[in-house]
C-alpha positions in Angstrom: 0.0 0.0 0.0 1.3 3.4 -0.9 1.8 6.1 1.6 -1.0 8.7 1.6 1.4 11.7 2.1 5.0 12.9 1.8 7.0 15.4 3.8 6.8 19.0 2.6 8.7 21.9 4.2 7.3 25.4 3.2 10.5 27.1 4.4 12.7 24.9 2.1 10.4 25.7 -0.8 10.6 29.4 -0.2 14.4 29.4 0.4 15.2 27.4 -2.7 16.8 30.1 -4.9 16.7 27.9 -8.0 13.0 27.3 -7.7 12.2 30.9 -6.8 14.0 32.1 -9.9 11.4 30.2 -12.0 8.1 31.7 -13.0 5.0 31.1 -10.9 3.6 28.9 -13.6 6.7 26.7 -13.6 6.6 26.5 -9.8 2.9 25.4 -10.0 3.9 22.7 -12.5 6.7 21.5 -10.2 4.4 21.0 -7.2 2.0 19.1 -9.3 4.9 17.0 -10.6 5.9 16.2 -7.0 2.4 15.0 -6.2 2.3 12.8 -9.2 5.8 11.4 -8.6 4.7 10.4 -5.1 2.4 7.9 -6.8 4.9 6.6 -9.3 7.3 3.7 -9.3 10.3 4.2 -8.9 9.3 6.7 -6.2 9.9 10.3 -7.1 10.1 9.6 -10.9 7.6 10.7 -13.5 6.8 7.2 -15.0 3.8 5.3 -16.2 3.8 1.6 -16.6 7.5 1.6 -16.1 8.2 4.2 -18.9 9.1 7.8 -18.6 6.3 10.4 -19.1 6.7 12.9 -21.9 5.6 16.5 -22.0 2.2 15.7 -23.5 1.4 13.1 -20.9 2.4 15.4 -18.0 0.5 18.3 -19.6 -2.7 16.2 -19.7 -2.3 15.3 -16.0 -1.9 19.0 -14.9 -4.3 20.6 -17.5 -1.7 22.2 -19.8 -1.0 21.8 -23.5 2.1 19.8 -24.6 3.7 23.0 -25.8 3.2 24.9 -22.6 4.3 22.0 -20.4 7.4 21.5 -22.5 8.4 25.1 -22.1 8.0 25.0 -18.3 9.8 21.7 -18.0 12.7 23.2 -19.9 12.6 26.2 -17.5 12.7 24.0 -14.4 15.6 21.9 -15.9 17.6 25.0 -16.9 17.3 26.3 -13.3 18.5 23.0 -11.8 15.2 22.3 -10.1 14.3 19.0 -11.8 16.6 16.2 -12.8 16.5 13.7 -15.7 17.3 10.0 -15.1 19.2 7.8 -17.6 15.9 6.4 -18.9 14.7 10.0 -19.6 12.3 10.2 -16.7 12.0 13.5 -14.8 12.5 13.1 -11.0 12.9 15.0 -7.8 16.3 14.6 -6.1 14.8 15.5 -2.7 12.1 12.8 -2.9 14.6 10.1 -4.1 17.0 11.0 -1.3 14.3 11.0 1.4 13.0 7.6 0.1 16.5 6.1 0.5 16.7 7.5 4.1 13.3 5.9 4.9 14.3 2.5 3.4 17.6 2.6 5.4 15.7 3.3 8.6 13.3 0.5 7.8 16.2 -2.0 7.3 17.8 -0.9 10.5 14.5 -1.5 12.2 14.1 -4.9 10.8 17.6 -5.9 11.9 17.0 -4.7 15.5 13.6 -6.2 15.7 11.6 -2.9 15.8 8.0 -3.6 15.0 5.9 -1.4 12.8 2.9 -1.7 15.3 5.0 0.1 17.9 4.4 3.3 15.8 0.6 2.8 15.8 -1.8 1.6 13.2 -0.2 3.4 10.3 3.2 1.9 11.2 1.7 -1.6 11.1 -0.1 -0.9 7.8 2.7 0.6 5.8 5.5 -1.5 7.3 8.8 -0.9 5.5 7.5 2.3 3.9 8.4 5.5 5.9 10.9 3.7 8.1 8.2 1.8 10.0 8.7 -1.9 9.4 5.9 -4.5 9.6 5.8 -7.3 12.1 3.7 -8.9 14.8 4.5 -8.1 18.4 6.0 -10.9 20.6 5.5 -11.2 24.3 9.0 -9.9 24.9 8.1 -6.6 23.2 6.0 -5.4 26.2 7.9 -6.2 29.4 5.9 -6.2 32.7 5.5 -2.8 34.3 7.5 -2.1 37.4 5.1 -0.5 39.9 8.0 1.1 41.8 9.5 2.9 38.8 6.1 3.8 37.4 3.7 4.3 40.3 0.0 4.8 39.4 -1.1 8.3 39.2 -3.5 9.4 42.0 -6.0 12.2 41.3 -5.4 15.4 43.1 -8.9 15.3 44.7 -8.2 11.9 46.2 -4.9 13.2 47.7 -6.7 16.2 49.3 -9.3 13.9 50.8 -6.6 11.6 52.2 -4.7 14.6 53.7 -8.0 15.9 55.3 -8.7 12.5 56.8 -5.2 12.2 58.2 -5.5 15.6 59.9 -8.9 14.6 61.4 -7.3 11.4 62.7 -4.4 13.2 64.3 -6.7 15.8 65.9 -8.9 13.0 67.3 -5.9 11.1 68.6 -4.6 14.2 70.5 -8.1 14.9 71.9 -8.4 11.3 73.1 -4.9 11.4 74.7 -5.9 14.6 76.6 -9.1 13.0 77.8 -7.3 9.8 79.0 -4.6 11.7 80.9 -7.2 13.9 82.6 -9.2 10.9 83.8 -6.3 9.1 85.5 -7.0 8.3 89.2 -5.7 10.7 91.9 -5.0 13.6 89.5 -8.3 15.4 90.0 -8.1 15.3 93.8 -4.6 16.4 93.9 -5.2 19.4 91.7 -8.2 20.4 93.8 -6.2 20.1 97.0 -3.4 22.4 95.7 -6.0 24.9 94.5 -7.6 25.1 97.9 -4.2 25.5 99.6 -3.4 28.5 97.3 -6.7 30.1 98.1 -6.2 29.7 101.9 -2.7 31.3 101.7 -4.0 34.3 99.8 -6.6 34.9 102.4 
């Protein structure tokens, strides 16, 4: 299955002096060529059924006459924007280079056992395309979770409730301790006797 998209960097497009030196019509033709070459095989080459497209075929795809398309293709080639392969097909150097990088990453992933599904559904679907290789997960791909290293997250509201209950418990414990110490035998009488002695001395 072919990838539904390709990387496009607006800043690189705007900063490309060779491309910006071309007319707006030639730039429009080039972006259409990039979109068409994304669907072609080899990737990034303007081919159909394994043969290079000519100016008339490209013109029909983008809504231009063969003469107009031929002139703009020559303008792009003279500026160094487009390239021509040995078989005569027009191709984008950037797309071909990016495809090689993706395939290299995919091969490295296959060698090291990186599974496409680790990158989500799209990774499993496209596999080797885009540097995301196919493959089924094995039990060793998902090691058991260590609860000490990754403790479960507790909601803030629950933490506040626990803190409030702890404070209530401590307050109740202190109150109970004071009540028990005041109710010890002999303490009440002793304190009353001392209080009466102080009053008698004052009188």
